[in-house]
N, C-alpha and C positions, 0 to 999 in steps of 0.2 A: 532545431537548427534552422535558421531563416532560409527561405527559398530565394535564390538570386536569379532574377530574370534578365535576359540579355536585351539591352535597349539599343537598336541599330542606329539611333540618332544621338546617343550619348557620346561624349568624348571617349577616346580609346581607354584612358586611364580608369574610367568608371565602368567599363563594360565587363570586367572580369574580376574574379577574386584575386586578392593581392598575392596569393601563393601559387597562382597558376600563370604560366607563360603562354603567350600567343604563339602557337606553333606555326612555323613558316609553311607556305603552301606546298612546297616541295624542297626537301633538303638539298637536292641537286642544284637548286638555284643559287646556292652559296658559292664559296670559293672552292679550291681544290679539295679541301677537307669538308665533306658535306655536313658533318656534325658541328664543327667549329665555325663553318662559314656563315651560317645564319640560323641561330637557334630560335630567334623570334622574328615574326613579321614586323616590318616598320610601321609606325603610326600613320594614320591617314589624315588627321586633322591638325597636325603640328609638324614642324620640321623634325626629321630624325636627329638623334644626338650626333651621329657620325655618318660618314659616307658608306655606300655599298659598292660593289663591283658594277661596272657597266652592264655586264650580262644580267646580273640580278635585277637591276633597275629596269632594264628592257623587258625582261621576262614577266615581271610583276605587272607592268603597265600593259604589255601585250595581252596577257591573259584577261585582264579586266576589260579591255576593249573588244574581246571576242563576244561580249554580251550585247554589243551594238547591233543594230540591224544591218543587213547586207545592202550596201549602197546601190549595187546593180539592180536589186529588186525593189528599190524605193521608187514607186510610181507617183509619189507626192511631189518630189523635188524637180525643179527645172534645171538644177545645177549639174554640170557635166560630171560623170562618174567613171569615164574611161578615156584614156589617152594612150597614144603609142609609147612604147618604152623609150624611144629616142627623145620624145618630149620630156619624159620624166628625168632623163639624164641631164638634159639642158637645164631644167628647173633646179636640179640638185647642184649643178655647177654655178648657178646664179643666186642661190638662196642667201648668200652672204653679202650681196650687193644691195646697197640702199638706193632705191629708185630716185630719191630726192637729190642724191649727190651727182648731179649731172656733169659737173666738171671733172669729178674723179672717175666717173664711169661714162665717158662720152659715147661709146658705142651702144651701150644700153639706152642712153637718151636718144640716140639716132634711131634705134629700132622703134622706140615709142613714137617719134616724129613720123616715121614711115607708116606706122599703123594708122595714125590720125589721117595722113594723106590718103591712104587706101580706103578708109571709111568715107572720107569726104567724096572721093570719086565714086564709091559704091552707092552713096546716097545722093548723088547728082547735085553736089554743091555747085553754084554758078562758077566759081573759080576754086578748084580744090587746092591750088597753091596758096590761096589766102584764107581758106577756112581755118578756124582755130579750134583746138580741142586738147584734151589731155586724158590720160588714163586715170582711173579711180579704183577704189577697192571693190566697187560693184555699182549696180544701178542706183542703189539708195543714195550713195554719195554723189553720183552724177546728177540725180534729180535735185538734190539740195543745191548744187552749183547752178543748175539751170533755173531753179526757182529764185535763187538770189539775184541772178542776172535780170530776170523778169521784173522783180521788185525794184531793183536799182534803176532800171531804165524807166519804169513807171514813175518813180520818185523824181527823176530828172525832168520828165515831162510835166510834172505838177509841183514845181518848187514853191508856188504860192500857197499850196494847200497841204503839203506834207512836210513835216509831221503835224498832225492836228487830230483832235478827237472826232472831227466831222469827216475826215478822209481816211478811213481805215481801209487799207488795200485788201482785195479779195482775189481768190483764184478759183476758177470754175473748172469742174471735173465731174466725171461720172462717179457714182457711188461704188463702182467696181474697181477703183484705182488701188494700186498697191499701197500698203500702209505707210510707206515712206512719204507719200504726199500729205497724209494727215500729220505725220511728224513734222514735215517742213512747215506746214501752216501753224502748228503749235509752237515750234521753236522760234520761228521768225515773225510771229504775231501777224499772221495773215488769215483773214476769214476764209474758211473753206466753204464754197458754194457747190453742193453736189446735186447732180441730176439723178433722181431715183430710177430704179428699174420699173418697168411697166409691162405687165402681161408676159409675152414671150420675147420682149426686148430686154436683154441682160447687160446692156452697156449704154453709153452716152447717146442721147438723141441730139443731133446738130441744132435743130430749131429751139429745143428746150435749153441747150447750153447758151445760145446767143441771147435768149430771153433773160438769162440771169446776169448778163454783162451790164456794167454801167461805167461811169467815169472813173471808178476806183478799181476796176478789174485789171490786174497786172498781166493776165494771160489765161488761156484755156489749155488744159492738158488733154490730149487725145492719146489713147492707148492702142498700140498696134500689137494686139495679142493679149486679151484679158486673162488674168490668172484664174478667174472664176470658171471660165468655160472654153478658153482658147480662141475666142472669136476676135476678129479685127474690128476696131471701131472705124467708122467711115470718115477718114481724115479729110479727103477731098470735099465731101459734103459739109463737114464742119467749117472748113476754110471758106466755102461758098456762102454759108450762112453768115459768117463774120464779114465777108465782103459786102453782103446785102445790108448788114447792120451799119457798116461804115457809110455806105451810100445814103442810108436813111437818117442816121443820127450824127455822123462824123466821128464816131468812136472807132479807133483803129487798134484792135486787140490782137496781139501776136499769139501764135500757137507753139506749144512745145509737144513733141511727139515722144511719148514714153515707149520706146521700142526695145524694152528690156529683152524680149524674146523675138518678136516679129521682125525687128530690124535686121536680124541675121537669117531670116527665113524668106521674107517677101522678095528681097532683091534677086534671089536665085530661083524661086518657084512661082512668083507672081509678078513677073516683070512688067505687065501692063497695068498693074495697080499703082496709081499715083498717090503717094502718101508722104514723100520726102521733100528735099529742098527744091524739087521742081515746083512746088507750091510756094509762091513768094511769101505767104503768111507764116510759113514754118520757120521759126527763128532758131530752133535748137532741137537736137535729137540725142537721146542716150540709148545705150544698149549694154547688155551684160555679156562680156566676153566669156564668162564662165557658164553661160547657158548655151544658147545655140551658136555662140562663137566657138564652142567646142574646146574650151580650156578649163583646167581645174580651177576651183575658186582660190582667191577672189580677185577678179579684174573686171572693171567696167570702163565705159568710154562716154565722154560728153563732148559733143561737137556743136559749134555755132556756125551759121552759114557764112559769116564774115566777122572781122574784128569789131564792126559797129554794134553787133549784138552782145558783145561781152564788154561791159564797162571796164575801163582801164583801172579804176580804183579797186577792182576786185583782184587785180594781179599784184602780187607782192614780190619784191626783189630783195634778196639777202646775199651777203658776200662772205659770211663767216665760215662757209664751207669752201671758200675759194671761188673766184670768178664772180660774175653777175648772173644770178640764177633766178629767172622769173618762175613763179609758181602760183597757181590758182586752184589747187586742190584743197580740200578740207584737211586731209591727213598730211603729215609730214613724212616721217620715216616709214617705209614699207619696202618689202622685197621687190627686186626687179624680175624675179623668176617668172611671174605670171605674164608680164609684158613680153618677155622673151618667148614664152610659150605661145602667146598670141601671134607674134611675128612668125614663129615656126609654122603654126597652123595655116596662116595666110600663104606663106611660101610653099608649104607642103601640098596644099589642096588647090589653090587658085580658084577661079570662078567655076570651072567645070567640076572640080573635085567637091567644092561646097555644094554645088547643085546636085551631084550624085548622092552625097551623104544626106542632105536634107530631104531629097525625094524619097530615098529609101526609108527614112524615118517616117515621113508622111504616109507612105504606102503601108507601113506596119500599123500606123494609127488608124487609117481608114478601114483596113481589113479587120482589125480587132474590134473597132466600133460596130461594123456590120455583124460580126459574130455575136457580140454582146446583145445587139438588137434582136437577133434571132431567138433569144430566150424570151418566152412569153412574159417573163416577170419584169422586164425592163423596157424603158423607152429612152431614146437619145435626146439630149438637148443640143449637142453639137456632134459633128462627125469626124473631127480630126482633119478636115480639108483646108483649114487655114493654119493656125499653129498645129503641130502634130499632137494635139491634145483633144480629148473629148470628155464630155460630162454626161452622166446618165442618172436616172432615178428609177424607182419602182413604179409599176403601173398602178392605177387606182384600185384594182381588184386584189392587190397583194396586201394582206392584213396581218399575216403571221409574223412578218419580220419587216425591218426597215433598212435603210442604207447603212446605218450605224452598226447593225448586226452583221451586214456583209463585210464591212471594213474590219470588224473585230475578228470574224472567222477567217478572213483571208490573211490576217496578220499571223494567225496560228500556223499558216503554211509558209510564212516568211515574206509575204507580199505586203508592202506598205501602201495602202490606197486610202487617200483622205476622204472622209465623209464630213460634210459641213452644211450649214444652212445659209441660204442666200441673204443679202442685206435688205435694207429698208424697202418696203412695198412688195417684196417677194420672200419674206421670212417664212412663209408657208412651205417653201420649196427646199427640200434637203436632197443633196446629190452626192454622187461619187465622181471623182475625176481621175483620169489616167493620163499621165504625162509620158509620152514616148520620146526617148532620147537616143542619140547615137550610142550603140552598145546594147540597147534593148532590141534584140534581134527577133526575127519571125519565129525562131525556135522558142525563145523565151515567151513570146506572145502566145504561142500554142500551149505552153505549159501553164501560163496564167489562165487561159480559157478552160483548160482541163480542170484545174483546181476550182475555178468558179462553178463550173458545171457539176463537179463532184459534191460541193457543199449545198447546192440548192435544194435537193430532196430533204436534207436534214433541216434546213431553215423553214421549208414549207410545213414541216410537222410541228413547229412551235405553236403554242396556243396564242401567243402575242409577241410583239417585239420585246426583247429582254435586255438590251443594252441600256442600262439606267443612266449612266454618266455619259451623256452625249458629247460633252466637251472633251472628255478623256479618251473617247473612242479613237480619234486621230486628230480631229480639229482641222481648221483651214490652214493650208500651207501655200505660201507663195513660191 
């Protein structure tokens, strides 16, 4: 009799003998009659032949999702994993509202407009009433919009040379930028000019960035809160270097600030840091409402200091939904729930509330960083005193294990801690990074520290590092 092996990747119809039925996970998941309700589990890779009860569908999906990691213990993601129940209720009430239908849902559109005005005021726009902006699905879309505006403005300034093979536009940035900037350059045919890391400098150097600029540079991207280590890039120094470049060469290069995380931290905790629209060279800023804006994913924001920085041809007006509806986001239909949740959070916390929440998160980060540094096995690259994020690596005398082994063993206890290698010029450096967010309390930080301390004696007994597949250990997470 031939031996039948189960193939987990084969279509359902080929996985089992023809005379054997796939037994349901639990007969109680069926109808009132547990035997007749669901004798066989539904197929996974084709539509079922008929419907199942709502309870059955819910329970099957719910059970499978239990195998996901616990979002509250995910120290890799910057994305918000906790909101108040009232916010969840509001989001549920607005999940059927299409954000793009501004004429049909005028109050939702008004809340979006208020959020833009609040951010313009928070980021010190010269005239918050005239600053323009919009909500997006996240910072990636917001960066695409900002990049398109930079390219279009550059093309306007160079009508005699663009488009041509001799005038390919370029965008200057640090090698530490989020991958969305590489996507932008790829999608919109812009040359990416990246400033590499050097030594203990893990982000953009202002002088090196200015040196890469030429007459085809559409702009320079400065990052307020690098995802690699949580550090702020020196935006004011970058603008000063570009001011000097203009005086010396006549080149006038604008700056976009990618404030995906830091633009919702620095205004409350680092008020003396000048990085925003107070710098005339800063043309646009983006942030992720679903990161330190404290909203569930996905919502982002893109703002320009004035209408002059957003070319009119990028704004589309359609009337087939009723009315005259201007839009300049990449996406069209999307739920209004996240925008409503952002307004709720602004209203709920205010400046002092945001300051208290972000300070608490930074306090947890700096305390935990100090405790990790107290282990002889580790050294810190950053301390959580800018973004509430810190990166650390093993000391030179640790040879029995590496950061990938630490990530793997911590995942066995439920903690998701990314281990990854730094980019060009510092590929020799592999690190662990801890992202502290609202909801990652001091109690959870103590539990993390206990688990880390508990596994170190076991790791020290290894003959050598044993995590073979470094990419699969956790990988780099933005």
